[in-house]
C-alpha positions in Angstrom: 101.8 102.2 81.1 103.0 104.8 83.5 101.5 108.2 82.3 102.9 110.6 84.8 105.1 113.3 83.4 108.8 113.2 84.1 109.9 115.2 87.1 110.2 119.0 86.5 113.1 121.3 87.2 116.7 120.9 86.4 118.6 117.9 87.6 120.5 120.2 90.0 117.2 121.6 91.4 115.8 118.0 91.9 119.1 116.9 93.6 119.0 119.9 95.9 115.4 119.2 96.9 116.2 115.5 97.5 119.2 116.3 99.7 117.2 119.0 101.5 114.7 116.3 102.5 117.4 114.3 104.3 117.6 114.5 108.1 120.2 116.8 109.6 122.4 113.9 110.8 122.5 112.3 107.3 125.9 111.2 106.1 127.6 111.7 102.8 126.8 108.0 102.1 123.1 108.7 102.7 123.2 111.6 100.2 125.0 109.5 97.6 122.5 106.7 98.1 119.5 109.1 97.7 121.0 110.6 94.5 121.8 107.2 93.0 118.3 106.0 93.8 116.8 109.1 92.1 119.0 108.5 89.0 117.9 104.9 88.7 114.2 105.8 89.1 114.4 108.5 86.5 116.2 106.2 84.0 113.5 103.6 84.6 110.8 106.1 83.8 112.6 107.2 80.6 112.9 103.6 79.5 109.2 103.0 80.3 108.2 106.1 78.3 110.2 104.8 75.4 108.5 101.4 75.7 111.8 99.7 76.5 110.4 97.4 79.1 110.4 93.7 79.8 107.2 92.0 80.9 106.8 90.4 84.3 106.4 86.9 82.6 109.6 87.4 80.6 111.6 88.4 83.8 110.3 85.3 85.5 111.4 83.1 82.6 114.9 84.7 82.6 115.3 84.2 86.4 114.2 80.6 86.3 116.4 79.7 83.3 
């Protein structure tokens, strides 16, 4: 299981840091994509910490059904 702590700081602080890492010529679409990606990763980490996961074998079964 993934044992790293959840990211620290407020959501706003994490968003500002992520957007600050974009290149100067980044578009609004790039910024939205970065924030959506971060939200999905953080939700996945929360689900993992709560043991709400599906095994690799189960995913394979579902995809092949």
